[in-house]
DRENPA-3360 file (N, C-alpha, C; in nm, 2 decimals, always signed):
BEGIN
1 = MRIFISAD = -0.52/+1.41/-0.22/-0.50/+1.29/-0.30/-0.45/+1.17/-0.21 ~ -0.52/+1.07/-0.22/-0.48/+0.95/-0.14/-0.43/+0.84/-0.23 ~ -0.31/+0.78/-0.19/-0.24/+0.70/-0.28/-0.21/+0.57/-0.21 ~ -0.26/+0.46/-0.27/-0.23/+0.32/-0.22/-0.13/+0.24/-0.30 ~ -0.02/+0.19/-0.22/+0.09/+0.13/-0.29/+0.09/-0.01/-0.24 ~ +0.09/-0.11/-0.34/+0.12/-0.25/-0.31/+0.26/-0.28/-0.36 ~ +0.35/-0.32/-0.25/+0.49/-0.33/-0.31/+0.52/-0.48/-0.30 ~ +0.56/-0.54/-0.42/+0.62/-0.68/-0.42/+0.76/-0.68/-0.45;
9 = MEGVAGVV = +0.82/-0.78/-0.47/+0.98/-0.78/-0.48/+1.03/-0.84/-0.62 ~ +0.96/-0.92/-0.67/+1.02/-0.99/-0.80/+1.04/-0.89/-0.90 ~ +0.96/-0.79/-0.91/+0.97/-0.69/-1.03/+1.06/-0.57/-0.99 ~ +1.15/-0.58/-0.87/+1.24/-0.49/-0.84/+1.36/-0.48/-0.94 ~ +1.41/-0.37/-0.98/+1.52/-0.37/-1.07/+1.64/-0.45/-1.02 ~ +1.70/-0.54/-1.10/+1.82/-0.63/-1.06/+1.77/-0.77/-1.00 ~ +1.65/-0.78/-0.96/+1.61/-0.91/-0.91/+1.59/-1.01/-1.02 ~ +1.64/-1.13/-1.02/+1.63/-1.23/-1.11/+1.62/-1.38/-1.06;
17 = HEDQTNPI = +1.63/-1.39/-0.92/+1.62/-1.53/-0.87/+1.57/-1.54/-0.73 ~ +1.50/-1.64/-0.71/+1.44/-1.68/-0.57/+1.53/-1.63/-0.46 ~ +1.66/-1.66/-0.47/+1.75/-1.64/-0.35/+1.75/-1.50/-0.32 ~ +1.73/-1.40/-0.41/+1.73/-1.26/-0.38/+1.59/-1.22/-0.32 ~ +1.50/-1.30/-0.31/+1.37/-1.26/-0.26/+1.32/-1.34/-0.15 ~ +1.41/-1.45/-0.10/+1.37/-1.54/+0.00/+1.40/-1.50/+0.14 ~ +1.29/-1.47/+0.22/+1.33/-1.42/+0.35/+1.32/-1.54/+0.45 ~ +1.31/-1.65/+0.41/+1.30/-1.78/+0.50/+1.41/-1.86/+0.51;
25 = DARCAGEY = +1.49/-1.88/+0.40/+1.61/-1.97/+0.40/+1.74/-1.89/+0.45 ~ +1.80/-1.93/+0.55/+1.91/-1.85/+0.61/+2.02/-1.84/+0.50 ~ +2.03/-1.94/+0.41/+2.15/-1.94/+0.31/+2.13/-1.81/+0.21 ~ +2.01/-1.76/+0.21/+1.98/-1.64/+0.12/+1.98/-1.51/+0.19 ~ +2.02/-1.51/+0.33/+2.02/-1.38/+0.39/+2.08/-1.28/+0.33 ~ +2.22/-1.29/+0.28/+2.28/-1.19/+0.23/+2.23/-1.13/+0.10 ~ +2.19/-1.22/+0.02/+2.12/-1.17/-0.11/+1.99/-1.10/-0.09 ~ +1.91/-1.16/+0.01/+1.77/-1.11/+0.04/+1.78/-0.97/+0.11;
33 = GRFRRLMT = +1.89/-0.96/+0.20/+1.91/-0.83/+0.27/+1.94/-0.72/+0.17 ~ +2.01/-0.74/+0.07/+2.05/-0.64/-0.03/+1.92/-0.60/-0.11 ~ +1.84/-0.70/-0.15/+1.73/-0.67/-0.24/+1.61/-0.62/-0.16 ~ +1.59/-0.65/-0.03/+1.49/-0.59/+0.04/+1.50/-0.44/+0.05 ~ +1.63/-0.41/+0.06/+1.66/-0.26/+0.08/+1.64/-0.20/-0.06 ~ +1.67/-0.26/-0.17/+1.63/-0.20/-0.31/+1.47/-0.20/-0.32 ~ +1.41/-0.29/-0.27/+1.26/-0.29/-0.27/+1.21/-0.17/-0.19 ~ +1.27/-0.13/-0.07/+1.22/-0.02/-0.01/+1.26/+0.11/-0.08;
41 = LEANAVIE = +1.37/+0.12/-0.14/+1.41/+0.24/-0.21/+1.31/+0.25/-0.33 ~ +1.27/+0.14/-0.40/+1.17/+0.18/-0.50/+1.04/+0.22/-0.46 ~ +1.00/+0.16/-0.34/+0.88/+0.22/-0.28/+0.89/+0.36/-0.24 ~ +1.01/+0.41/-0.19/+1.02/+0.54/-0.16/+1.02/+0.63/-0.28 ~ +1.08/+0.58/-0.39/+1.07/+0.66/-0.51/+0.93/+0.70/-0.56 ~ +0.84/+0.59/-0.54/+0.70/+0.61/-0.58/+0.64/+0.71/-0.48 ~ +0.68/+0.70/-0.35/+0.62/+0.79/-0.25/+0.66/+0.93/-0.28 ~ +0.79/+0.95/-0.32/+0.84/+1.09/-0.34/+0.77/+1.14/-0.46;
49 = GALAGGAT = +0.76/+1.07/-0.57/+0.70/+1.12/-0.69/+0.55/+1.15/-0.66 ~ +0.48/+1.06/-0.58/+0.34/+1.10/-0.55/+0.32/+1.22/-0.47 ~ +0.41/+1.24/-0.37/+0.41/+1.37/-0.29/+0.44/+1.49/-0.38 ~ +0.53/+1.47/-0.48/+0.56/+1.59/-0.57/+0.44/+1.61/-0.66 ~ +0.36/+1.52/-0.68/+0.24/+1.53/-0.77/+0.11/+1.57/-0.69 ~ +0.13/+1.58/-0.56/+0.01/+1.64/-0.49/-0.05/+1.54/-0.38 ~ +0.00/+1.43/-0.35/-0.04/+1.33/-0.27/-0.05/+1.40/-0.12 ~ -0.16/+1.36/-0.06/-0.17/+1.41/+0.08/-0.17/+1.29/+0.19;
57 = RILVNDSH = -0.19/+1.16/+0.14/-0.19/+1.06/+0.23/-0.14/+0.93/+0.13 ~ -0.05/+0.86/+0.19/+0.01/+0.74/+0.13/+0.01/+0.62/+0.21 ~ -0.03/+0.51/+0.18/-0.02/+0.38/+0.25/+0.05/+0.29/+0.17 ~ +0.16/+0.22/+0.22/+0.23/+0.12/+0.16/+0.21/-0.02/+0.21 ~ +0.15/-0.11/+0.14/+0.13/-0.25/+0.19/+0.22/-0.34/+0.15 ~ +0.31/-0.40/+0.24/+0.42/-0.50/+0.22/+0.35/-0.62/+0.16 ~ +0.37/-0.65/+0.04/+0.30/-0.75/-0.03/+0.38/-0.89/-0.08 ~ +0.50/-0.89/-0.02/+0.60/-1.00/-0.08/+0.61/-1.11/+0.04;
65 = WTMRNLLA = +0.58/-1.24/+0.01/+0.60/-1.35/+0.08/+0.55/-1.33/+0.22 ~ +0.63/-1.31/+0.32/+0.59/-1.31/+0.45/+0.54/-1.17/+0.50 ~ +0.54/-1.07/+0.40/+0.49/-0.94/+0.41/+0.56/-0.86/+0.52 ~ +0.69/-0.91/+0.55/+0.77/-0.82/+0.65/+0.91/-0.81/+0.57 ~ +0.91/-0.73/+0.47/+1.02/-0.71/+0.39/+1.08/-0.57/+0.38 ~ +0.97/-0.47/+0.37/+1.02/-0.34/+0.36/+1.09/-0.29/+0.50 ~ +1.19/-0.21/+0.48/+1.25/-0.16/+0.61/+1.20/-0.04/+0.67 ~ +1.14/-0.05/+0.78/+1.05/+0.05/+0.83/+1.14/+0.17/+0.85;
73 = EELHPAAE = +1.26/+0.15/+0.90/+1.33/+0.27/+0.95/+1.39/+0.35/+0.82 ~ +1.38/+0.28/+0.70/+1.42/+0.35/+0.58/+1.31/+0.39/+0.49 ~ +1.19/+0.36/+0.52/+1.07/+0.40/+0.44/+1.06/+0.54/+0.46 ~ +1.00/+0.61/+0.36/+0.98/+0.76/+0.35/+0.89/+0.79/+0.47 ~ +0.92/+0.89/+0.56/+0.84/+0.92/+0.67/+0.69/+0.97/+0.63 ~ +0.66/+1.01/+0.51/+0.55/+1.07/+0.48/+0.44/+0.95/+0.47 ~ +0.49/+0.83/+0.45/+0.40/+0.72/+0.42/+0.37/+0.64/+0.55 ~ +0.27/+0.56/+0.55/+0.23/+0.46/+0.65/+0.28/+0.33/+0.60;
81 = LLSGGPKT = +0.31/+0.24/+0.68/+0.36/+0.11/+0.65/+0.26/+0.00/+0.70 ~ +0.21/-0.09/+0.62/+0.13/-0.19/+0.66/+0.20/-0.33/+0.63 ~ +0.24/-0.39/+0.74/+0.32/-0.51/+0.71/+0.28/-0.62/+0.80 ~ +0.31/-0.75/+0.77/+0.30/-0.87/+0.84/+0.16/-0.94/+0.79 ~ +0.13/-1.05/+0.85/+0.00/-1.13/+0.82/-0.04/-1.23/+0.93 ~ -0.15/-1.28/+0.91/-0.23/-1.28/+0.79/-0.31/-1.15/+0.77 ~ -0.35/-1.12/+0.64/-0.43/-1.01/+0.61/-0.54/-1.05/+0.52 ~ -0.67/-1.00/+0.55/-0.78/-1.04/+0.49/-0.76/-1.03/+0.33;
89 = WSMMEGIE = -0.72/-0.91/+0.29/-0.69/-0.88/+0.17/-0.57/-0.88/+0.11 ~ -0.47/-0.96/+0.18/-0.34/-1.00/+0.14/-0.25/-0.89/+0.08 ~ -0.22/-0.89/-0.04/-0.15/-0.78/-0.11/-0.22/-0.65/-0.13 ~ -0.34/-0.66/-0.09/-0.42/-0.54/-0.11/-0.49/-0.49/+0.02 ~ -0.43/-0.54/+0.13/-0.49/-0.50/+0.26/-0.48/-0.35/+0.28 ~ -0.58/-0.29/+0.33/-0.59/-0.14/+0.33/-0.67/-0.09/+0.23 ~ -0.68/-0.15/+0.11/-0.75/-0.08/-0.01/-0.90/-0.04/+0.03 ~ -0.95/-0.11/+0.13/-1.09/-0.07/+0.17/-1.11/+0.07/+0.23;
97 = QGWDLAAF = -1.01/+0.13/+0.27/-1.00/+0.25/+0.33/-1.04/+0.37/+0.24 ~ -1.04/+0.35/+0.13/-1.07/+0.45/+0.03/-0.95/+0.53/-0.02 ~ -0.93/+0.53/-0.16/-0.81/+0.58/-0.21/-0.84/+0.65/-0.36 ~ -0.76/+0.73/-0.40/-0.79/+0.79/-0.52/-0.71/+0.72/-0.65 ~ -0.60/+0.65/-0.60/-0.52/+0.59/-0.70/-0.46/+0.47/-0.63 ~ -0.42/+0.36/-0.71/-0.33/+0.26/-0.65/-0.21/+0.23/-0.74 ~ -0.11/+0.21/-0.69/+0.02/+0.17/-0.77/+0.06/+0.02/-0.72 ~ +0.10/-0.05/-0.82/+0.16/-0.19/-0.79/+0.31/-0.18/-0.82;
105 = VGYHAKAG = +0.39/-0.19/-0.74/+0.53/-0.16/-0.75/+0.61/-0.30/-0.74 ~ +0.71/-0.34/-0.82/+0.78/-0.45/-0.81/+0.70/-0.58/-0.84 ~ +0.60/-0.56/-0.93/+0.51/-0.68/-0.95/+0.57/-0.77/-1.06 ~ +0.52/-0.87/-1.09/+0.56/-0.98/-1.18/+0.46/-1.04/-1.26 ~ +0.48/-1.10/-1.37/+0.39/-1.17/-1.46/+0.33/-1.28/-1.40 ~ +0.20/-1.32/-1.45/+0.13/-1.44/-1.41/+0.20/-1.57/-1.43 ~ +0.16/-1.68/-1.37/+0.22/-1.81/-1.38/+0.20/-1.86/-1.53 ~ +0.31/-1.91/-1.58/+0.31/-1.97/-1.72/+0.36/-1.86/-1.82;
113 = TPNAILDH = +0.40/-1.75/-1.79/+0.43/-1.64/-1.88/+0.59/-1.66/-1.93 ~ +0.60/-1.68/-2.05/+0.75/-1.71/-2.10/+0.83/-1.57/-2.09 ~ +0.96/-1.59/-2.08/+1.04/-1.48/-2.07/+1.00/-1.37/-1.97 ~ +0.97/-1.42/-1.85/+0.92/-1.33/-1.74/+1.00/-1.38/-1.61 ~ +1.06/-1.27/-1.54/+1.12/-1.30/-1.41/+1.02/-1.37/-1.30 ~ +1.06/-1.49/-1.26/+0.99/-1.54/-1.14/+0.84/-1.54/-1.16 ~ +0.78/-1.58/-1.27/+0.65/-1.57/-1.30/+0.58/-1.67/-1.20 ~ +0.47/-1.62/-1.15/+0.39/-1.71/-1.06/+0.25/-1.63/-1.04;
121 = TYTDRILD = +0.16/-1.70/-0.97/+0.02/-1.63/-0.92/+0.01/-1.67/-0.79 ~ +0.06/-1.58/-0.70/+0.04/-1.60/-0.55/+0.13/-1.72/-0.48 ~ +0.14/-1.81/-0.55/+0.21/-1.94/-0.51/+0.25/-2.02/-0.62 ~ +0.36/-2.10/-0.61/+0.41/-2.20/-0.72/+0.30/-2.31/-0.74 ~ +0.21/-2.34/-0.65/+0.12/-2.45/-0.66/+0.01/-2.42/-0.75 ~ +0.00/-2.29/-0.80/-0.12/-2.25/-0.88/-0.05/-2.23/-1.02 ~ -0.13/-2.31/-1.12/-0.08/-2.30/-1.26/-0.15/-2.20/-1.34 ~ -0.28/-2.17/-1.30/-0.36/-2.06/-1.38/-0.48/-2.03/-1.29;
129 = VRLNGRSV = -0.52/-1.89/-1.30/-0.65/-1.85/-1.24/-0.72/-1.79/-1.35 ~ -0.86/-1.81/-1.35/-0.94/-1.75/-1.45/-1.07/-1.68/-1.38 ~ -1.09/-1.55/-1.43/-1.21/-1.48/-1.38/-1.30/-1.47/-1.50 ~ -1.41/-1.52/-1.49/-1.52/-1.54/-1.62/-1.44/-1.59/-1.74 ~ -1.36/-1.68/-1.73/-1.29/-1.74/-1.84/-1.16/-1.67/-1.88 ~ -1.13/-1.55/-1.82/-1.00/-1.48/-1.86/-0.89/-1.51/-1.76 ~ -0.78/-1.55/-1.83/-0.66/-1.58/-1.73/-0.60/-1.47/-1.67 ~ -0.58/-1.46/-1.54/-0.52/-1.36/-1.47/-0.40/-1.39/-1.38;
137 = GELGLNAA = -0.32/-1.30/-1.34/-0.22/-1.32/-1.24/-0.25/-1.23/-1.11 ~ -0.16/-1.22/-1.02/-0.17/-1.13/-0.92/-0.23/-1.00/-0.94 ~ -0.16/-0.94/-1.07/-0.20/-0.81/-1.11/-0.36/-0.80/-1.13 ~ -0.42/-0.89/-1.20/-0.55/-0.89/-1.24/-0.64/-0.92/-1.11 ~ -0.61/-1.02/-1.03/-0.68/-1.04/-0.91/-0.68/-0.93/-0.82 ~ -0.56/-0.86/-0.81/-0.57/-0.74/-0.72/-0.62/-0.62/-0.78 ~ -0.61/-0.60/-0.90/-0.67/-0.49/-0.96/-0.82/-0.50/-0.95 ~ -0.88/-0.62/-0.98/-1.02/-0.63/-0.96/-1.08/-0.61/-0.82;
145 = LAGSFGVP = -0.99/-0.65/-0.72/-1.03/-0.61/-0.58/-1.02/-0.45/-0.56 ~ -0.92/-0.39/-0.61/-0.92/-0.25/-0.60/-1.04/-0.18/-0.68 ~ -1.07/-0.24/-0.79/-1.18/-0.18/-0.86/-1.31/-0.21/-0.79 ~ -1.33/-0.32/-0.71/-1.45/-0.33/-0.63/-1.47/-0.22/-0.52 ~ -1.35/-0.17/-0.49/-1.38/-0.05/-0.39/-1.37/+0.08/-0.47 ~ -1.37/+0.08/-0.59/-1.37/+0.20/-0.68/-1.25/+0.27/-0.70 ~ -1.13/+0.20/-0.68/-1.00/+0.24/-0.68/-0.93/+0.20/-0.81 ~ -0.88/+0.29/-0.91/-0.83/+0.25/-1.02/-0.67/+0.23/-1.00;
153 = VALVSGDQ = -0.61/+0.14/-1.08/-0.47/+0.12/-1.07/-0.42/+0.21/-1.19 ~ -0.32/+0.29/-1.15/-0.27/+0.39/-1.24/-0.14/+0.37/-1.28 ~ -0.06/+0.29/-1.19/+0.09/+0.27/-1.21/+0.13/+0.14/-1.18 ~ +0.21/+0.07/-1.26/+0.27/-0.07/-1.23/+0.41/-0.05/-1.26 ~ +0.49/-0.15/-1.20/+0.64/-0.16/-1.24/+0.68/-0.30/-1.23 ~ +0.78/-0.34/-1.31/+0.83/-0.47/-1.32/+0.90/-0.49/-1.44 ~ +0.90/-0.63/-1.50/+0.96/-0.64/-1.63/+0.86/-0.61/-1.75 ~ +0.91/-0.64/-1.87/+0.85/-0.62/-1.99/+0.72/-0.70/-2.00;
161 = ALAQEARE = +0.72/-0.82/-1.95/+0.61/-0.93/-1.95/+0.50/-0.87/-1.86 ~ +0.54/-0.82/-1.75/+0.43/-0.77/-1.65/+0.36/-0.64/-1.71 ~ +0.45/-0.55/-1.78/+0.39/-0.45/-1.84/+0.30/-0.47/-1.95 ~ +0.33/-0.57/-2.03/+0.23/-0.62/-2.14/+0.11/-0.67/-2.08 ~ +0.11/-0.75/-1.98/-0.01/-0.82/-1.91/-0.09/-0.70/-1.86 ~ -0.03/-0.60/-1.80/-0.10/-0.49/-1.73/-0.17/-0.41/-1.85 ~ -0.10/-0.37/-1.95/-0.17/-0.30/-2.05/-0.28/-0.37/-2.12 ~ -0.26/-0.49/-2.15/-0.38/-0.58/-2.21/-0.50/-0.58/-2.11;
169 = LLGPSLRA = -0.48/-0.59/-1.98/-0.56/-0.60/-1.89/-0.65/-0.47/-1.85 ~ -0.56/-0.36/-1.82/-0.62/-0.24/-1.78/-0.62/-0.13/-1.87 ~ -0.56/-0.15/-1.99/-0.59/-0.05/-2.09/-0.47/+0.04/-2.12 ~ -0.46/+0.12/-2.23/-0.35/+0.21/-2.25/-0.33/+0.33/-2.17 ~ -0.43/+0.36/-2.08/-0.41/+0.48/-1.99/-0.33/+0.44/-1.87 ~ -0.30/+0.31/-1.84/-0.22/+0.27/-1.75/-0.07/+0.31/-1.77 ~ +0.00/+0.35/-1.67/+0.14/+0.38/-1.68/+0.24/+0.25/-1.63 ~ +0.30/+0.20/-1.72/+0.38/+0.09/-1.68/+0.52/+0.12/-1.69;
177 = VVVKHAVS = +0.60/+0.10/-1.59/+0.74/+0.13/-1.58/+0.82/+0.01/-1.60 ~ +0.89/-0.02/-1.70/+0.97/-0.14/-1.72/+1.10/-0.12/-1.67 ~ +1.15/-0.17/-1.57/+1.28/-0.16/-1.51/+1.39/-0.27/-1.55 ~ +1.33/-0.38/-1.62/+1.42/-0.49/-1.67/+1.34/-0.56/-1.78 ~ +1.42/-0.63/-1.87/+1.38/-0.71/-1.98/+1.41/-0.85/-1.95 ~ +1.32/-0.94/-1.92/+1.35/-1.07/-1.89/+1.39/-1.15/-2.02 ~ +1.48/-1.24/-2.01/+1.52/-1.32/-2.14/+1.49/-1.47/-2.08 ~ +1.46/-1.49/-1.96/+1.43/-1.63/-1.91/+1.37/-1.61/-1.77;
185 = RHAARSVA = +1.33/-1.71/-1.71/+1.28/-1.70/-1.56/+1.38/-1.64/-1.48 ~ +1.51/-1.67/-1.50/+1.62/-1.64/-1.40/+1.72/-1.55/-1.47 ~ +1.68/-1.47/-1.57/+1.78/-1.38/-1.63/+1.71/-1.27/-1.68 ~ +1.78/-1.13/-1.67/+1.71/-1.02/-1.73/+1.82/-0.91/-1.75 ~ +1.79/-0.83/-1.85/+1.87/-0.71/-1.86/+1.80/-0.59/-1.78 ~ +1.87/-0.56/-1.68/+1.81/-0.45/-1.60/+1.87/-0.31/-1.61 ~ +1.79/-0.21/-1.58/+1.85/-0.07/-1.56/+1.91/-0.07/-1.42 ~ +2.01/+0.02/-1.40/+2.06/+0.04/-1.27/+1.95/+0.08/-1.16;
193 = PETARNML = +1.97/+0.03/-1.04/+1.86/+0.06/-0.93/+1.84/+0.21/-0.93 ~ +1.94/+0.29/-0.93/+1.91/+0.44/-0.93/+1.84/+0.49/-1.05 ~ +1.86/+0.44/-1.16/+1.79/+0.47/-1.28/+1.64/+0.42/-1.27 ~ +1.62/+0.31/-1.21/+1.48/+0.26/-1.20/+1.41/+0.36/-1.11 ~ +1.47/+0.40/-1.00/+1.40/+0.49/-0.89/+1.37/+0.62/-0.96 ~ +1.47/+0.68/-1.05/+1.43/+0.81/-1.12/+1.30/+0.79/-1.20 ~ +1.29/+0.67/-1.28/+1.19/+0.64/-1.37/+1.05/+0.63/-1.28 ~ +1.05/+0.56/-1.16/+0.95/+0.54/-1.09/+0.90/+0.68/-1.03;
201 = RQASQEVV = +1.00/+0.75/-0.98/+0.97/+0.88/-0.92/+0.90/+0.97/-1.02 ~ +0.95/+0.97/-1.14/+0.89/+1.07/-1.24/+0.75/+1.01/-1.29 ~ +0.72/+0.88/-1.30/+0.61/+0.83/-1.34/+0.50/+0.85/-1.23 ~ +0.53/+0.83/-1.11/+0.44/+0.85/-1.00/+0.40/+1.00/-0.99 ~ +0.49/+1.08/-1.00/+0.46/+1.23/-1.00/+0.36/+1.26/-1.11 ~ +0.38/+1.21/-1.23/+0.30/+1.25/-1.34/+0.16/+1.20/-1.33 ~ +0.14/+1.07/-1.28/+0.01/+1.00/-1.28/-0.07/+1.06/-1.17 ~ -0.01/+1.09/-1.06/-0.07/+1.17/-0.94/-0.12/+1.31/-0.98;
209 = AARAGTPP = -0.03/+1.38/-1.04/-0.06/+1.52/-1.08/-0.17/+1.52/-1.17 ~ -0.17/+1.42/-1.27/-0.27/+1.42/-1.38/-0.41/+1.41/-1.30 ~ -0.42/+1.32/-1.21/-0.54/+1.29/-1.13/-0.59/+1.41/-1.06 ~ -0.48/+1.47/-0.97/-0.51/+1.58/-0.90/-0.55/+1.71/-0.97 ~ -0.51/+1.71/-1.11/-0.56/+1.82/-1.19/-0.67/+1.80/-1.27 ~ -0.75/+1.68/-1.26/-0.87/+1.66/-1.33/-0.97/+1.73/-1.26 ~ -1.06/+1.81/-1.34/-1.17/+1.88/-1.27/-1.28/+1.79/-1.22 ~ -1.35/+1.83/-1.12/-1.45/+1.74/-1.05/-1.55/+1.70/-1.16;
217 = GKTTQASP = -1.59/+1.58/-1.16/-1.68/+1.53/-1.26/-1.63/+1.48/-1.39 ~ -1.51/+1.51/-1.41/-1.45/+1.45/-1.53/-1.39/+1.33/-1.52 ~ -1.39/+1.24/-1.63/-1.32/+1.11/-1.63/-1.17/+1.13/-1.61 ~ -1.12/+1.05/-1.52/-0.97/+1.05/-1.49/-0.90/+0.95/-1.60 ~ -0.77/+0.97/-1.61/-0.70/+0.89/-1.70/-0.71/+0.74/-1.68 ~ -0.72/+0.70/-1.54/-0.72/+0.56/-1.51/-0.87/+0.53/-1.45 ~ -0.93/+0.42/-1.50/-1.06/+0.39/-1.44/-1.05/+0.25/-1.37 ~ -1.13/+0.23/-1.26/-1.13/+0.09/-1.19/-1.16/-0.01/-1.27;
225 = FTVDAPVN = -1.08/-0.11/-1.26/-1.10/-0.24/-1.33/-1.20/-0.33/-1.25 ~ -1.31/-0.36/-1.33/-1.42/-0.45/-1.25/-1.44/-0.57/-1.34 ~ -1.49/-0.67/-1.27/-1.53/-0.79/-1.34/-1.69/-0.82/-1.33 ~ -1.75/-0.85/-1.44/-1.89/-0.86/-1.45/-1.94/-0.96/-1.36 ~ -2.05/-0.93/-1.29/-2.12/-1.03/-1.20/-2.22/-1.12/-1.28 ~ -2.24/-1.25/-1.23/-2.17/-1.31/-1.13/-2.04/-1.35/-1.17 ~ -1.94/-1.34/-1.08/-1.79/-1.39/-1.12/-1.78/-1.54/-1.10 ~ -1.72/-1.59/-1.21/-1.69/-1.74/-1.20/-1.53/-1.73/-1.18;
233 = LEVDFAMT = -1.48/-1.81/-1.08/-1.35/-1.82/-1.05/-1.30/-1.95/-1.08 ~ -1.20/-1.98/-1.14/-1.15/-2.12/-1.16/-0.98/-2.11/-1.13 ~ -0.95/-2.20/-1.06/-0.81/-2.21/-1.01/-0.76/-2.35/-1.05 ~ -0.65/-2.35/-1.13/-0.59/-2.47/-1.18/-0.46/-2.50/-1.09 ~ -0.46/-2.61/-1.01/-0.35/-2.63/-0.93/-0.25/-2.71/-0.99 ~ -0.12/-2.72/-0.93/-0.01/-2.80/-1.00/-0.03/-2.95/-0.98 ~ -0.10/-2.99/-0.87/-0.11/-3.13/-0.84/-0.26/-3.15/-0.79 ~ -0.31/-3.28/-0.81/-0.45/-3.32/-0.78/-0.47/-3.31/-0.63;
241 = VHADHAAM = -0.37/-3.33/-0.55/-0.38/-3.32/-0.40/-0.40/-3.19/-0.36 ~ -0.34/-3.08/-0.43/-0.38/-2.94/-0.39/-0.53/-2.92/-0.41 ~ -0.59/-2.97/-0.52/-0.73/-2.96/-0.54/-0.81/-3.03/-0.45 ~ -0.76/-3.16/-0.40/-0.83/-3.22/-0.30/-0.86/-3.15/-0.19 ~ -0.76/-3.07/-0.13/-0.77/-2.99/-0.01/-0.86/-2.88/-0.03 ~ -0.83/-2.80/-0.15/-0.91/-2.68/-0.17/-1.07/-2.70/-0.19 ~ -1.10/-2.82/-0.24/-1.24/-2.85/-0.28/-1.32/-2.89/-0.16 ~ -1.27/-2.89/-0.05/-1.34/-2.94/+0.08/-1.44/-2.83/+0.12;
249 = VPGFERSG = -1.42/-2.71/+0.09/-1.50/-2.60/+0.13/-1.64/-2.59/+0.07 ~ -1.75/-2.59/+0.15/-1.87/-2.59/+0.09/-1.89/-2.47/+0.01 ~ -1.95/-2.50/-0.13/-1.96/-2.39/-0.21/-1.85/-2.40/-0.31 ~ -1.76/-2.47/-0.29/-1.64/-2.48/-0.39/-1.68/-2.60/-0.47 ~ -1.65/-2.60/-0.60/-1.67/-2.72/-0.70/-1.54/-2.77/-0.76 ~ -1.54/-2.90/-0.74/-1.43/-2.95/-0.83/-1.47/-2.97/-0.98 ~ -1.42/-2.88/-1.05/-1.45/-2.87/-1.20/-1.36/-2.94/-1.28 ~ -1.25/-3.00/-1.24/-1.17/-3.07/-1.32/-1.06/-3.14/-1.23;
257 = PRTVAFRH = -0.97/-3.23/-1.29/-0.89/-3.32/-1.21/-0.80/-3.23/-1.11 ~ -0.75/-3.11/-1.15/-0.67/-3.02/-1.07/-0.73/-2.88/-1.06 ~ -0.87/-2.86/-1.09/-0.94/-2.74/-1.11/-1.04/-2.73/-1.00 ~ -1.04/-2.62/-0.91/-1.16/-2.59/-0.82/-1.22/-2.46/-0.87 ~ -1.36/-2.45/-0.85/-1.43/-2.34/-0.91/-1.51/-2.28/-0.79 ~ -1.54/-2.15/-0.80/-1.63/-2.08/-0.71/-1.69/-1.97/-0.78 ~ -1.83/-1.96/-0.75/-1.91/-1.85/-0.82/-1.99/-1.76/-0.71 ~ -1.98/-1.63/-0.73/-2.05/-1.54/-0.65/-2.07/-1.42/-0.71;
265 = ADYREVFR = -2.17/-1.34/-0.67/-2.20/-1.20/-0.74/-2.11/-1.10/-0.68 ~ -2.06/-1.11/-0.56/-1.96/-1.01/-0.51/-1.82/-1.05/-0.53 ~ -1.74/-0.97/-0.60/-1.60/-1.01/-0.63/-1.52/-1.02/-0.51 ~ -1.56/-0.93/-0.40/-1.48/-0.94/-0.27/-1.50/-1.08/-0.21 ~ -1.61/-1.14/-0.22/-1.62/-1.28/-0.18/-1.54/-1.37/-0.27 ~ -1.54/-1.35/-0.40/-1.46/-1.44/-0.49/-1.31/-1.42/-0.44 ~ -1.26/-1.30/-0.41/-1.12/-1.29/-0.38/-1.09/-1.37/-0.25 ~ -1.19/-1.36/-0.15/-1.17/-1.45/-0.02/-1.18/-1.59/-0.04;
273 = GFRTMFNL = -1.26/-1.62/-0.15/-1.26/-1.77/-0.19/-1.13/-1.82/-0.25 ~ -1.07/-1.72/-0.33/-0.95/-1.75/-0.39/-0.83/-1.77/-0.28 ~ -0.83/-1.69/-0.19/-0.73/-1.70/-0.09/-0.76/-1.83/+0.00 ~ -0.87/-1.86/+0.02/-0.90/-1.97/+0.09/-0.85/-2.11/+0.02 ~ -0.88/-2.11/-0.12/-0.84/-2.22/-0.21/-0.68/-2.24/-0.19 ~ -0.60/-2.11/-0.21/-0.47/-2.16/-0.22/-0.41/-2.18/-0.09 ~ -0.47/-2.13/+0.02/-0.41/-2.16/+0.15/-0.45/-2.31/+0.20 ~ -0.56/-2.35/+0.15/-0.60/-2.49/+0.18/-0.50/-2.59/+0.09;
281 = GGLA = -0.48/-2.55/-0.03/-0.39/-2.62/-0.12/-0.25/-2.64/-0.06 ~ -0.21/-2.55/+0.01/-0.08/-2.55/+0.08/-0.06/-2.66/+0.19 ~ -0.19/-2.70/+0.23/-0.17/-2.80/+0.34/-0.14/-2.95/+0.28 ~ -0.14/-2.96/+0.15/-0.11/-3.09/+0.09/+0.04/-3.13/+0.11;
% end
């Protein structure tokens, strides 16, 4: 059993503010240092559960901000760590290697979600992303990339808004672990970190064991999430100048004052197009 883990930080138990997730600003070093360790421990809980469920290979892709957050010396030795950047597949780097299941740990809701901790979609300069007209966040964009490689997302963790978004997109078979209930962008009622880790450990063990115990040829509990081709991508930026930069790429279309669109039959190319859009928008 091969398990891929994409580890973000905003959805970690106890996290409620950017200062706790900011690896850049020296003023945040103390808060960030504490919570990057909690991020590492939550990843470890998923690894431990996966091993107990029958996992034989595990890769953890550091998926937050600079992608250099997980403490290598404290990560469970049974897992490989993929960190740093740039990465072609960003939060999903390594997914192309072939996996039986994917888990999204410490994730957050998409931009514009009310009562959600630190809601955004890859960057605060993006207001919305749509695939074939359906609004998606990081979870949807990343799940579709996993699906393009035949990998189902079986487990997610974060706040209640992220869990609802995931269930609506990926279906009732998804296991969503709610470690906190947001009451605003910067406030939440959270379980204790140790409790969160126990919840993650148990959920991970159960989803991996369920897949490992599925007879060959039978449908598993989780199915890959795919988007019908051709895929229409639309990205709404916060400012027109972001769209000015993103629309310069041949093949990209300025479809609105702040909107840039791209269309392709291959979702992997759509994902690369999305990454190009938001990176160019950052030049503004």
